[in-house]
N, C-alpha and C positions, 0 to 999 in steps of 0.2 A: 286377738288374732282370729281369723275365720278358720273354719275346719279345713278349707283348702290350703291356707297358709301354713297350718300345722303339718299337713301332708308334705308340703314343699320343704319345710324345715327338716322333717324326718328323712326325706330323700337326700338332702345335703349331708346329714349326719351319717346315714347308712353308706354313702359313697366313701366316706373316710374310714368307716369300719371295714368295708370290703377291701380297702387299700392297706389294711393291716393295723389300723389304730384301735386301741381298746375302746369298747363301747362307752364305758364310764368317762374316759378321757375325752372322747368325741362329744359326748353330751355336755360335759363341763365346759369345754371350749366353746361350743355353740352358745351356751347360756351366757358366758362372759362377753361374747361378741353381740349379744342380742338383749340388751337391757330392757328393751320395750316389752319383752315377753313376761306375762304375769305368771303367778304360781300355777294356775289352772292350765295355762298354755304349756308350761314346762312339763307338768305331769302328763298331759295328753300326748305330747311329743315323745316323752320317755316311753309311754305305753306302746305307741306305734313302733318305735325303734326295737324294743325288746320283743314285741309280738313278731316282728319281721325276722329277728335273729333266731328266735325259737323255731320258726317255720321257714328257714331260709331256702331250703331246696324246694319245698312244695309251693311257696309263694313265687319263687323264680319261674317254676314251671307254669303256674297259672298266669304270671305276668309277662312271660315271654323273654325275660332277660335277667341275668344275674347282675343287676345294677340297683342303685337305690330307687330309681324310678320303677324299674321292673318289679322290685319287691313290693312297693306300695300299690302298684296296679294289682299285683297278686293278692295283697291283703284286702283291697277293696272288693275283689271278686270273691275271695274266700268268705268274707264277712257280709257279702251281699249289700255293699254300700252303693250309694248313687255316684258312679264314676263320673258322669257328665257334670254333676254339681261340684265334685271335689277337684276334678281336672278341667277347670274352666278358663284358666289364664287370668282371671279377675281377682283383684285384691290380694296379690302375691301368691295366688294358687298356681300350681304347675300348669303348663300348657295343655290344651286338649289332646287327647290321644290321636295319633296319626292313623291313617287307614291300615298301615302295617301293624301298629300296636293293637288296633281293634281286632285284626285277624289273628294276631299271635296269641300264644297261650294254649295250654292243654291241661288235661287232668293229670296230676302226678301219679306215678305208679310205684309199687314195691317199696323199697327202702326210701325212695324219694318222697313218697306220700307220707311216710312215718317220720321224715326228717332225721334219718339216721345215715351217717356216712356209709358208703358201700362196703368198705373194708371191715367196718364194725358190725354190719348186719349179721353175719354168721355167729360170732361169739355172743352178741347181744341176744339172739334167739336161743342159742345153746344154754345161756345162763338162765333165761327166764321161761323157756318152754312156752306153754299155752298163754302165759301172761305177757309175752313180749309185745304184742301189738297194743294191748291196753296200757302198758307202761309207756311205750313210745308216744301214744296219744296223750297221756297225762302230762308228759314232758313238753308237749306243744302248747300247753295252757299256762296261765299265771299261777304262781304258788299262793297258798293262803297266807294271810298275816296271822301269826300265832304268838301268843304270849305265855310265859311261864309265871305262875303265881308263886311268890316266895313265901313258903310256908312258915318261915321264921317271923314274918311280919303280918301275914293276912291269910284268910282262907278264900276260896273261890268267890263266895257271895260278897265278902267285903271288898275284894278287888273289883268285882263287877260294879258294885255300887259306887266306888270311887271313880271308876272310868266313866260310868254313866253320867255322873255329875258334870263331866266336862265334854259331853256330847259324843262319847265313844261307846258304841254298842259292842259287847263281846259275849259270846255264848260258850258254855262249857263244851269241851270236846271229849269224845270217848277214848281217844288215843292215849291220854294220860290224865291222872287225877289232878295234875297241876296245870293243865292246858286250857287256854281260852282262845277261841278263834274270833278275830276282830271282823265284824260284818259291816261296820260303819264308823267313819272317823279315824281310819288307820294313820293318816298323816298327822294326827294330833297326839299320837301316843308319846313320842319322844319329849314333848313339852308338857305332858300331863303331870299332875301331882303324884299319881300312882306310880309313874315311872321314876320321877325324881326322888321320891321317898323310899324307893326300893321295894314296893309291893309287887311290881311286875318287871320282867325282863323280856325283851324280844328273843324268842327261841322257837325253832321249828318243833312241831308236835312229835315227830319221830325221834328227834334228838332228845326230847324229854323222855320218851318211852324207853330209849336206850338206858338212860340213867335209872329209870324205874326198875329195869330188869337186873341191875347190878346187885350183888350180894352185900349191900351196905348195912352196917350196924354201928351202934354207938361204941366209941373207944378205939376205933380202927385208925391206923396210919394209912392214909390214902394218897397216892401219887397220880396226878394227871400228867402223863409223860409227854404227850403231844398236845399241849393245852391250847395252842393257838391263842385266841382272845380270852379263853377261860370260861366260856359259857357252861360247859359241862362241869368244870370245877365248882362253879357257884351253885349249879343244880345239885351236885352231890352234897355240898356243904349245907344246902337248904333242907336236906332230907335226914341228916344224921349228925350227931354230936361226936366229933373226932378231930384228928389233926390232918389238915389238908395241905397238900403241896402241889405246886404247878411248875412245870418245866416245858421248855420248847427249844428246839434247835436254833430258832431265831428269837432271841430274848425280846426283840423289839415288839413282837406280837403281844407280849404280856404287859406292855407299858401302861395300859389303862386298867389292868386288873385290880391293883390296890384300891383305886378310887371306886370301882364297881363293887368290890368286896365290902368296903366301908359302907357304901350305900345300902347293900343287902344285909348288913349287920352280921357278917361272918368273917372269920379270920382265915387267910390263905398265905402260906409262906412260899415265896418264889425261890426256885433253885436254878442256878446258872448251869449251863452245859459243862460237864466234867466235874461238877461240884456235888454230885449226889452221893450221899453216904448212907449206909445201913440198908435195911430191908423193910418192905411195906406189906401190909395185909392185903391191899388191893392196888394194882397198878393198871390204870386205864390207858390204852394206846388208841386214840382216835387218829389213825394213821393218814398221812398224805395219800390222796387217791385221785382218780379221774374226776370225782364229783358227779358221776353219772346219775346218781340218785337225786341230785339237786340241780340238774341242768336247766330247769325252768327258772331258777333264780340267777344263774350265771350261764346263759345259753351260749355265749361265745366260746366257752371252754369245750363244748361238744365239738366244735369245728376245728379247734386247735389240737385236739388229741390225735396222736398218730400211733401206729403199731410200735414204733421205737420208743415213744414216750411212755406207752403203757408197760412195755418191758422194763424200762427204767424204774417206773413206779413199783412194779412187782419186786424188784431188787431192794428198793428202799424199804418197802413194807416188811420183807423178810429180815432185813438187818434190824429194823426196829423191834420186831418180835424177839430176835435173838438177844439184843441188848437189854430190853426191858425185862426179859425172863430172869436175868441175873439179879434183879432188884426185888424179886418176890420172896417173901419169907416162906419157910416150910408150912404147908397147909394153906398158903395164901392163894390169891386168884390173880391171873393175868387176863384182863379183858381186852379183846381186840375188836375194834369197830372201824367201819368206813361208811362214808355216805355214797357208796357205790352199789350198783346192782349187778356188776360183772363178777362172775365166779372166779376169774383169775386173780382178783384182788381180795376175794372173800374166802370161801370154803377151801379153794386150792391153796391159799397161803397157810391156812390153819393146818390142813392135812399135811403139807410139806413140813411144817414146824414139828408136828407130832411124830412124823416119820423119822426126823433127824434127832429128836430129843426124847430120851426116856425120862420117866419120872413125872410125866404130866398126863392128865386125862381131861377130855372135854366134858364139861358138866352142863353146858347150855349152848344152844345155837339158835339164833332167831334172825328173821329178815322182815323188814317193813318195806313195802313197795310204795312208790309215789301215789298219793291219793288226796282226798279233799281236806285232810287234816295234817298231812306231813309229807316229808320227802322220803326217798328211798334210803334205808340204812341196813347195815349188817352188824351183828354182834355175836361173838363167840367168847365164852368164859372157860378158861383153862385153869384147872386147880393143880397146884404142885403137891405131889404126894409127900 
């Protein structure tokens, strides 16, 4: 496909996304209908689509319309691409710009320039203060591809050597002593021997840093209460010798965890909802949240969030803290984490829990902002007296 044809494909996909279809579904549907597209074509089109969703408001302003075509005109202007070459009408490229389209478009302003919904701009700025604009700008760009080295099977140097042998260049990252950032060959990772043999797992750098900050030690009974796919469960099990348990309100999310645990060389016991007995030395709650710290990975979530949905999430988060606290042994730790940068999901939830529950004290509070090695995360460790 020509560069212009890729732009036209992105326009068609974005129109479906703007009509309410999930981005991944729209991309998958296009790929199935377009068997002629090669892997490089699909990757380039995917990049166009996600770049446009991340910067939907600012690209629409630059392109003069909130349409797939308007977004891609905005992308071309923002990235200083040759619009006349891309919008030529030749070789399945989109038609040339009309006089009205040439004249349309303007520089985005305020929250629009930062690609933040207007309603979210005040709480976003209140939560982040002087860092708000830098965080919003970070969320407009692509996330890094990060790997976690499984210390049960390899060290950083050994993992790098294995990856390098298959054309994957990865450099160590400061955010965690288990983190590697892939700088070349990212699409080869899932088929590499290092991945298949359990030397590395795909995991965001800040997610690894959260696990680094937990008070893990050998011999503990550890419960990952909101385990999702189990990435943090495996990271914890890779750092300490103990008994590890994974639970999620939706057990289907844990379906692949036994296979992944076997590959990693660790043991994890799955616990069904309503079937948790006893108390644990450490209970981690990586609670459902807006995902605002990781919107560059799932940018359509930014535009689906509403004030009502945020309030609903706050209620869920509070309930999870209350429920999980009952599972912590005396002297044990309740760790509350989110991949959000919004205070209403982070510090405010912890402060509310402490105000309503005696016998607890906060022993650690940390925040990671979206950056070159990781997403935005929050962690609070609460110790039971």
